[in-house]
N, C-alpha and C positions, 0 to 999 in steps of 0.2 A: 017925704024925704026922697030925694032923687036916687035912682039906681046907681050902683057903683060896679066897676069891673076891675079885675086884677090885671097885672102886667101881661100875663100869658093870653088872656082873653083879648086884650088890646092888640097884641101881635096877630092873633087870629083874625080879628076884624079888619085890621090894616092889610093883611095878606089877601083877604077876600076882595077888598076894594081894589088892590093892585091887580088882581087877576080878572077883574070885571066878570064877564060871562063864563069864564073858564075856571072858576074856583071850585075845586073838589079836593079831597083829602091830600092827594099826592102833590098837587100844585101849591096848596097852602103850605105844606111842609117844606117844599122846595123854596118857596118865596122867603119863608122865615130863615132858612139856612143861608140862602144867597145874600140876604141883607144883614143878618146878625151874626152868622157863623155858628149858630146854635143847631145842634142835631136834636130834633124833638121826635119822640116816638109817635107812631100812627095812633096808638091807643090814647095818648094824651090829647092829640088833636081832635079825635072823634069824641072823646069825653067832653072836651070844652065846647065843641060844636053842638053837642046834645044839650048842654046847659044853656048855651046862647039861644038855641032854638026854643027851648022850654020857656025862656024869659021873653020871647018875642023879639029878640034882637036880630035874628037871622031866620030865613026860611030856606027850605031845600026843595029840589025837584029831582026826580030820577029820570035820567035820559036813557033812551034805548041803546043797547050795545051796538057798536059799529060792526059791520059784517067781518072785518079783518080782526076783530078782538073777540076773544072768548072769555068767559068768566062773568063776574058780577057787573051789573050796570052801574054807571057812575052816578053819584049823588052830588049835584051842584048846589052851591050855597050863594045866597044873596043877602046883603045887609039891609035891614029894614030901617025906616026913619028913626024909630026909638033906639035902635042899636047905634046908629050914626050919632044921634044926639048925646047918648051916654058916653060914647067914645070921645066926642068933641069936648064935652064937659070935663072928662077925666084928663085929657091932654092939655086943655086950657088951664086947669087947676095946677097941674104939674109945672107948666111953663111959668105961671104966676109965682108959685112957691120957689122956683129955682132962680127967677129973674135977678134978684139982687145978691145972690150967693153963688152964682155960676162961676165967677172967676176964682173965688175961694175954693170951691169944689174942685175945679180944674187944677189948682195949685196943690191941694191936698192929695189928689189922685196921682200926681206926678212924683210925690215924695217917696223915699225909700220906705219899704214896709217896716213896721215896728218890730224890732228884734226882742223877743221875750227871753227871760232867764239870764239876763246879763247882770 
């Protein structure tokens, strides 16, 4: 059975791919916020990264701290082929499922919300 990933993990993997060699916690959070408008917590990002790393979908490397920076060293992430394949399958499945109902979905989403209690 192929591996599956949830929406948040998909966002994390896509953010890593967007950041290329500069993908670490802060840039991943920033990328998700800039593209989706979602404010995600650092804890949620690092928890998801840990799960993705355990599953072999990403790897990390710790870089030396730049002289002008103090504090912890940055942990950079990279998507592995298995992670890319799982993300691609997930994205493709969603596109196929939405294909013939996308216009209906768009129409429903544009309607007034259902008023309860009337």
